[in-house]
Backbone as numpy.savetxt, mean C-alpha at the origin, in Angstrom:
# Nx Ny Nz CAx CAy CAz Cx Cy Cz
11.42 7.23 8.97 12.26 6.05 8.94 13.32 6.17 7.87
12.95 6.77 6.71 13.90 6.85 5.61 15.09 7.72 5.95
14.87 8.84 6.66 15.98 9.70 7.04 16.93 8.97 7.98
16.38 8.15 8.87 17.21 7.36 9.78 18.08 6.41 8.99
17.48 5.74 8.02 18.23 4.76 7.24 19.33 5.44 6.44
19.06 6.63 5.90 20.09 7.31 5.13 21.27 7.66 6.01
20.99 8.04 7.27 22.06 8.32 8.21 22.84 7.06 8.53
22.12 5.97 8.70 22.78 4.70 8.97 23.64 4.28 7.79
23.13 4.53 6.59 23.87 4.17 5.39 25.20 4.89 5.34
25.19 6.17 5.69 26.42 6.94 5.66 27.44 6.36 6.63
27.00 6.00 7.85 27.95 5.49 8.83 28.42 4.09 8.47
27.55 3.29 7.84 27.93 1.93 7.50 28.88 1.88 6.32
28.80 2.87 5.44 29.62 2.84 4.23 30.91 3.63 4.38
31.03 4.38 5.43 32.21 5.22 5.56 33.25 4.58 6.47
34.48 4.72 6.10 35.57 4.23 6.95 35.52 2.75 7.14
35.68 2.31 8.41 35.67 0.88 8.72 34.27 0.31 8.87
33.22 1.11 8.59 31.85 0.60 8.72 31.17 1.18 9.93
30.63 0.33 10.78 29.79 0.77 11.89 30.65 1.27 13.04
30.26 2.40 13.61 30.97 2.97 14.75 30.41 2.39 16.03
31.12 2.50 17.14 30.60 1.95 18.41 29.24 2.53 18.77
29.01 3.81 18.44 27.72 4.43 18.78 26.58 3.81 18.00
26.91 3.22 16.83 25.88 2.62 15.99 25.97 1.09 16.03
26.32 0.55 17.17 26.57 -0.89 17.27 25.33 -1.71 16.97
24.14 -1.10 17.03 22.91 -1.84 16.76 22.72 -2.04 15.26
23.52 -1.41 14.41 23.40 -1.52 12.97 24.34 -2.61 12.46
23.79 -3.52 11.66 24.60 -4.60 11.11 24.54 -4.54 9.58
25.58 -4.05 8.93 25.60 -4.08 7.46 25.89 -5.48 6.95
25.27 -5.85 5.86 25.49 -7.14 5.22 25.94 -6.88 3.79
27.08 -7.48 3.42 27.66 -7.24 2.10 27.63 -8.52 1.26
27.56 -8.35 -0.05 27.68 -9.48 -0.97 29.09 -10.03 -0.85
29.25 -11.31 -0.51 30.60 -11.85 -0.31 31.44 -11.86 -1.59
30.78 -11.88 -2.74 31.52 -11.94 -3.99 31.97 -10.56 -4.45
31.09 -9.55 -4.28 31.39 -8.22 -4.82 31.72 -7.19 -3.75
31.35 -7.49 -2.50 31.55 -6.52 -1.43 30.51 -5.42 -1.43
29.49 -5.56 -2.28 28.46 -4.53 -2.39 27.47 -4.64 -1.23
27.08 -3.50 -0.68 26.15 -3.49 0.44 24.79 -4.03 0.01
24.26 -5.01 0.76 22.97 -5.63 0.45 21.89 -5.30 1.47
22.27 -5.21 2.75 21.29 -4.97 3.81 21.90 -4.09 4.89
21.02 -3.37 5.57 21.34 -2.73 6.84 20.32 -3.27 7.84
20.79 -4.00 8.83 19.93 -4.62 9.82 20.00 -3.80 11.12
18.87 -3.35 11.59 18.82 -2.40 12.70 18.06 -2.97 13.89
18.66 -2.87 15.04 18.00 -3.15 16.32 17.68 -1.79 16.93
16.50 -1.23 16.59 16.22 0.16 16.92 16.14 0.42 18.42
15.66 -0.56 19.21 15.58 -0.35 20.65 16.73 -1.02 21.40
17.69 -1.58 20.64 18.92 -2.14 21.19 18.65 -3.19 22.28
17.68 -4.07 21.97 17.38 -5.15 22.92 17.91 -6.49 22.43
18.70 -6.45 21.34 19.28 -7.67 20.82 18.52 -8.31 19.69
17.36 -7.74 19.30 16.55 -8.31 18.22 16.47 -7.31 17.07
16.78 -7.76 15.86 16.67 -6.92 14.67 15.20 -6.69 14.35
14.78 -5.44 14.24 13.38 -5.14 13.94 13.18 -4.37 12.65
14.26 -3.92 12.03 14.17 -3.18 10.78 15.30 -3.63 9.85
14.92 -4.01 8.64 15.92 -4.42 7.65 15.74 -3.56 6.40
16.81 -2.86 6.01 16.82 -2.07 4.78 17.54 -2.87 3.71
16.87 -3.07 2.60 17.47 -3.81 1.48 18.09 -2.81 0.52
19.35 -3.03 0.22 20.15 -2.07 -0.53 20.71 -2.67 -1.81
20.97 -1.80 -2.77 21.79 -2.13 -3.92 22.95 -1.17 -3.90
23.97 -1.50 -3.13 25.04 -0.54 -2.89 24.51 0.59 -2.03
24.56 1.80 -2.56 24.05 2.96 -1.81 22.57 3.24 -2.11
21.97 2.47 -3.02 20.56 2.72 -3.38 19.64 1.92 -2.48
18.72 2.63 -1.85 17.73 2.00 -0.99 16.61 1.44 -1.85
16.30 0.15 -1.66 15.25 -0.51 -2.43 13.96 -0.60 -1.62
14.06 -1.16 -0.42 12.87 -1.26 0.44 13.32 -1.43 1.88
12.37 -1.19 2.79 12.59 -1.38 4.22 11.48 -2.28 4.75
11.84 -3.26 5.55 10.86 -4.13 6.20 10.95 -3.92 7.70
9.79 -3.72 8.34 9.77 -3.37 9.76 8.92 -4.38 10.54
9.50 -4.91 11.58 8.82 -5.81 12.52 8.87 -5.13 13.88
8.01 -4.15 14.07 8.10 -3.30 15.26 7.84 -4.05 16.55
6.89 -5.01 16.53 6.59 -5.74 17.77 7.51 -6.95 17.96
8.45 -7.16 17.01 9.48 -8.19 17.14 8.90 -9.58 17.37
7.83 -9.89 16.63 7.26 -11.23 16.73 7.72 -12.13 15.59
8.70 -11.63 14.81 9.22 -12.41 13.69 8.44 -12.25 12.41
7.39 -11.38 12.44 6.57 -11.17 11.25 6.58 -9.68 10.89
6.86 -9.38 9.64 6.92 -7.99 9.18 5.52 -7.40 9.17
5.41 -6.14 9.64 4.12 -5.44 9.62 4.07 -4.37 8.54
5.22 -3.88 8.13 5.26 -2.74 7.21 6.40 -2.92 6.21
6.07 -2.69 4.95 7.05 -2.75 3.88 7.08 -1.38 3.19
8.23 -0.76 3.12 8.36 0.54 2.45 9.17 0.34 1.17
8.65 0.82 0.04 9.31 0.67 -1.25 9.77 2.03 -1.75
11.02 2.10 -2.19 11.61 3.37 -2.61 12.01 3.32 -4.08
11.80 4.46 -4.75 12.19 4.59 -6.14 13.45 5.42 -6.28
13.53 6.10 -7.39 14.69 6.95 -7.63 14.69 8.12 -6.66
15.84 8.66 -6.44 16.02 9.79 -5.53 15.55 9.46 -4.12
15.57 8.15 -3.77 15.19 7.70 -2.43 13.80 8.18 -2.02
12.91 8.22 -2.98 11.54 8.69 -2.72 10.64 7.50 -2.39
9.87 7.63 -1.31 8.94 6.57 -0.92 7.82 6.48 -1.95
7.66 5.29 -2.55 6.66 5.11 -3.59 5.39 4.45 -3.07
5.54 3.46 -2.20 4.36 2.81 -1.65 4.72 2.12 -0.34
3.69 1.83 0.45 3.85 1.16 1.73 2.96 -0.07 1.74
3.56 -1.23 1.98 2.78 -2.45 2.08 2.44 -2.77 3.52
1.31 -3.43 3.72 0.94 -3.84 5.07 0.09 -5.10 5.01
-0.08 -5.72 6.16 -0.83 -6.96 6.28 -2.12 -6.67 7.02
-3.26 -6.82 6.34 -4.54 -6.53 7.01 -4.83 -7.50 8.14
-4.30 -8.71 8.05 -4.51 -9.70 9.11 -3.40 -9.67 10.14
-2.42 -8.81 9.94 -1.27 -8.69 10.86 -0.60 -10.04 11.09
-0.46 -10.80 10.00 0.15 -12.12 10.12 1.45 -12.24 9.33
2.00 -11.10 8.89 3.25 -11.11 8.15 3.09 -11.31 6.66
1.84 -11.44 6.17 1.60 -11.61 4.74 1.11 -10.30 4.16
1.88 -9.76 3.23 1.57 -8.45 2.63 0.39 -8.60 1.67
-0.69 -7.84 1.91 -1.86 -7.97 1.06 -2.53 -6.64 0.72
-1.91 -5.52 1.07 -2.45 -4.21 0.72 -1.30 -3.21 0.64
-1.50 -2.17 -0.20 -0.43 -1.20 -0.46 -1.03 0.20 -0.55
-0.45 1.13 0.18 -0.91 2.52 0.11 0.12 3.35 -0.65
-0.38 4.36 -1.37 0.47 5.20 -2.21 0.33 6.65 -1.75
1.43 7.31 -1.41 1.36 8.70 -0.96 1.31 9.67 -2.13
0.64 10.82 -1.90 0.65 11.90 -2.87 1.81 12.83 -2.61
1.88 13.94 -3.33 2.99 14.89 -3.16 3.13 15.43 -1.74
2.00 15.54 -1.02 2.06 16.07 0.35 2.28 14.97 1.39
2.43 13.72 0.93 2.67 12.62 1.86 1.42 11.90 2.32
0.24 12.49 2.08 -1.00 11.82 2.50 -1.35 10.72 1.52
-2.10 9.73 1.97 -2.47 8.59 1.14 -3.48 9.03 0.09
-3.21 8.69 -1.18 -4.15 9.00 -2.26 -4.79 7.74 -2.83
-4.15 6.60 -2.63 -4.70 5.36 -3.17 -4.27 4.18 -2.31
-5.17 3.19 -2.20 -4.86 1.94 -1.52 -5.29 0.79 -2.43
-4.35 -0.09 -2.74 -4.65 -1.31 -3.51 -4.74 -2.48 -2.54
-5.75 -3.32 -2.72 -5.99 -4.43 -1.80 -6.12 -5.73 -2.58
-5.42 -6.75 -2.10 -5.58 -8.10 -2.62 -6.53 -8.82 -1.68
-7.82 -8.83 -2.03 -8.83 -9.37 -1.11 -8.65 -10.86 -0.87
-8.11 -11.58 -1.85 -7.86 -13.01 -1.69 -6.47 -13.28 -1.12
-5.69 -12.21 -0.89 -4.36 -12.28 -0.30 -3.40 -13.12 -1.14
-3.56 -13.02 -2.46 -2.70 -13.77 -3.37 -1.82 -12.85 -4.22
-1.79 -11.56 -3.87 -0.98 -10.60 -4.60 -1.71 -9.94 -5.75
-2.87 -10.45 -6.11 -3.65 -9.89 -7.22 -4.58 -8.81 -6.69
-4.49 -7.60 -7.26 -5.29 -6.47 -6.79 -6.73 -6.64 -7.25
-7.67 -6.66 -6.30 -9.09 -6.78 -6.63 -9.92 -5.62 -6.10
-9.31 -4.73 -5.34 -10.02 -3.54 -4.87 -9.03 -2.37 -4.82
-9.48 -1.23 -5.33 -8.67 -0.01 -5.28 -9.50 1.10 -4.68
-8.97 1.74 -3.65 -9.65 2.85 -2.97 -8.90 4.14 -3.24
-9.65 5.23 -3.43 -9.07 6.54 -3.72 -9.43 7.52 -2.60
-8.45 8.33 -2.21 -8.63 9.24 -1.07 -8.23 10.67 -1.45
-8.87 11.61 -0.79 -8.48 13.02 -0.85 -8.42 13.54 0.57
-7.25 14.01 0.95 -7.03 14.53 2.31 -7.46 13.52 3.37
-7.15 12.27 3.12 -7.43 11.22 4.09 -8.85 10.71 4.10
-9.70 11.19 3.18 -11.11 10.78 3.15 -11.36 9.95 1.90
-12.00 8.80 2.06 -12.33 7.93 0.94 -13.34 8.61 0.04
-13.03 8.68 -1.28 -13.92 9.33 -2.23 -14.60 8.33 -3.17
-13.87 7.32 -3.63 -14.47 6.30 -4.48 -13.58 5.06 -4.50
-14.18 3.95 -4.95 -13.47 2.68 -4.97 -13.99 1.83 -6.11
-13.10 0.95 -6.62 -13.50 -0.01 -7.65 -13.14 -1.41 -7.18
-14.02 -2.36 -7.48 -13.79 -3.76 -7.13 -13.87 -4.64 -8.37
-13.01 -5.63 -8.40 -13.03 -6.65 -9.46 -13.48 -7.95 -8.82
-14.80 -8.06 -8.63 -15.33 -9.21 -7.89 -15.19 -10.52 -8.66
-15.26 -10.48 -9.99 -15.14 -11.72 -10.74 -13.71 -12.01 -11.18
-12.77 -11.13 -10.77 -11.34 -11.34 -10.97 -10.97 -11.54 -12.45
-11.60 -10.73 -13.33 -11.25 -10.81 -14.74 -10.32 -9.68 -15.17
-9.84 -8.90 -14.19 -8.91 -7.82 -14.49 -9.58 -6.49 -14.76
-10.93 -6.43 -14.71 -11.67 -5.19 -14.93 -12.63 -4.94 -13.78
-12.82 -3.69 -13.39 -13.80 -3.41 -12.32 -15.20 -3.83 -12.73
-15.96 -4.34 -11.77 -17.37 -4.64 -12.02 -18.26 -4.10 -10.91
-17.64 -3.35 -9.98 -18.43 -2.67 -8.94 -17.73 -1.36 -8.62
-18.51 -0.30 -8.56 -17.99 1.03 -8.30 -18.72 1.67 -7.12
-17.98 2.15 -6.15 -18.57 2.80 -4.98 -18.19 4.28 -4.99
-19.15 5.13 -4.72 -18.91 6.57 -4.60 -19.24 7.00 -3.18
-18.43 7.91 -2.65 -18.60 8.37 -1.27 -18.73 9.89 -1.24
-19.52 10.36 -0.31 -19.72 11.80 -0.10 -19.37 12.11 1.35
-18.23 12.79 1.56 -17.75 13.09 2.91 -17.59 11.82 3.74
-17.13 10.75 3.09 -16.90 9.49 3.78 -18.12 8.60 3.86
-19.30 9.09 3.43 -20.54 8.30 3.46 -20.77 7.67 2.09
-21.11 6.40 2.07 -21.41 5.72 0.81 -22.63 6.36 0.17
-22.47 6.90 -1.04 -23.58 7.58 -1.71 -24.17 6.75 -2.86
-23.36 5.89 -3.46 -23.90 5.03 -4.52 -22.99 3.85 -4.76
-23.60 2.78 -5.27 -22.86 1.59 -5.71 -23.40 1.20 -7.07
-22.49 1.08 -8.05 -22.89 0.69 -9.40 -22.30 -0.68 -9.72
-23.03 -1.44 -10.55 -22.63 -2.81 -10.86 -22.62 -3.05 -12.36
-21.68 -3.87 -12.80 -21.65 -4.35 -14.17 -22.11 -5.79 -14.16
-23.37 -6.01 -14.47 -23.93 -7.36 -14.44 -23.81 -8.06 -15.80
-23.35 -7.32 -16.82 -23.25 -7.89 -18.17 -21.81 -8.19 -18.57
-20.85 -7.82 -17.71 -19.43 -8.05 -17.97 -18.93 -7.32 -19.22
-19.47 -6.11 -19.45 -19.03 -5.33 -20.60 -18.02 -4.25 -20.21
-17.78 -4.08 -18.92 -16.79 -3.11 -18.46 -17.35 -1.79 -18.02
-18.68 -1.60 -18.13 -19.34 -0.38 -17.67 -20.55 -0.76 -16.84
-20.93 0.08 -15.88 -22.06 -0.28 -15.00 -23.40 -0.19 -15.72
-24.31 -1.10 -15.36 -25.66 -1.07 -15.92 -26.73 -0.98 -14.84
-26.34 -1.10 -13.59 -27.29 -0.96 -12.48 -26.62 -0.13 -11.38
-27.42 0.62 -10.66 -26.86 1.47 -9.61 -27.86 1.64 -8.48
-27.35 1.65 -7.27 -28.13 1.98 -6.09 -27.60 3.30 -5.56
-28.46 4.30 -5.47 -28.08 5.60 -4.91 -28.71 5.74 -3.54
-27.89 6.10 -2.55 -28.34 6.14 -1.17 -28.61 7.57 -0.73
-29.78 7.77 -0.16 -30.12 9.07 0.41 -29.50 9.19 1.80
-29.39 10.42 2.32 -28.82 10.58 3.67 -29.54 9.80 4.76
-30.86 9.52 4.54 -31.60 8.77 5.57 -31.38 7.27 5.46
-30.56 6.83 4.47 -30.25 5.42 4.35 -31.10 4.68 3.33
-32.17 5.28 2.86 -32.99 4.64 1.83 -32.25 4.69 0.50
-32.61 3.77 -0.40 -31.90 3.65 -1.67 -32.85 3.76 -2.85
-32.32 4.27 -3.95 -33.05 4.36 -5.21 -32.32 3.49 -6.22
-33.05 2.56 -6.87 -32.46 1.67 -7.86 -32.57 2.30 -9.24
-31.46 2.28 -9.99 -31.42 2.86 -11.34 -30.78 1.88 -12.30
-31.11 2.04 -13.60 -30.56 1.16 -14.63 -30.00 2.00 -15.77
-29.05 1.42 -16.46 -28.45 2.02 -17.65 -28.22 0.90 -18.65
-29.26 0.45 -19.34 -29.13 -0.73 -20.21 -28.18 -0.51 -21.39
-28.00 0.74 -21.83 -27.13 1.02 -22.98 -25.67 1.22 -22.59
-25.41 1.40 -21.30 -24.04 1.59 -20.84 -23.44 2.92 -21.25
-24.29 3.94 -21.45 -23.78 5.25 -21.87 -23.67 6.24 -20.72
-23.89 5.76 -19.50 -23.78 6.63 -18.33 -25.06 7.35 -17.97
-26.13 7.13 -18.74 -27.42 7.79 -18.47 -28.30 6.82 -17.69
-28.31 6.96 -16.38 -29.11 6.09 -15.53 -30.52 6.65 -15.39
-31.50 5.76 -15.40 -32.89 6.14 -15.15 -33.41 5.27 -14.01
-34.42 5.81 -13.33 -34.96 5.06 -12.19 -35.61 3.77 -12.66
-35.32 2.71 -11.93 -35.84 1.40 -12.29 -37.35 1.39 -12.12
-38.09 0.87 -13.12 -39.55 0.84 -13.00 -40.02 0.01 -11.81
């Protein structure tokens, strides 16, 4: 999508603006400064704008996409310097409300997903991925700004869950799951990372 927008940007900013071949592109300029603010795209040329690129002159800030054209955005793309994609927002309920964000690694694959479980913009769950596979996650269930639940995964299978029941910022209880689904309860009363089996 970003390469498409960069091409659109070139045609919208050059000469008299949009060419007849790009009639589906609608540039929007600041009336006071003449600076480009938006590129509005009707990608399937059915008369409905489904992609809006927000610009600061020639700098791309973000892209909002309403692919099914129901009036609600499904995907938000955020760009940093050098027009590099930094994160992608999406709506888990598909209702136009952004409540989760994925972050790409150098190879373009997702390495992290932040989730606002209460859908209020506050991150309460963070998932970490390697080559598209979930490896571990942290949750802030009491919403105090610090994790209080930690999940570890082995080849996509939940292998352990640790809990901070004392609100000190480190886990003191852990459930470790065997491949057969049974669990072993462990405790770490000192919070030094040395878990022992619960009596």
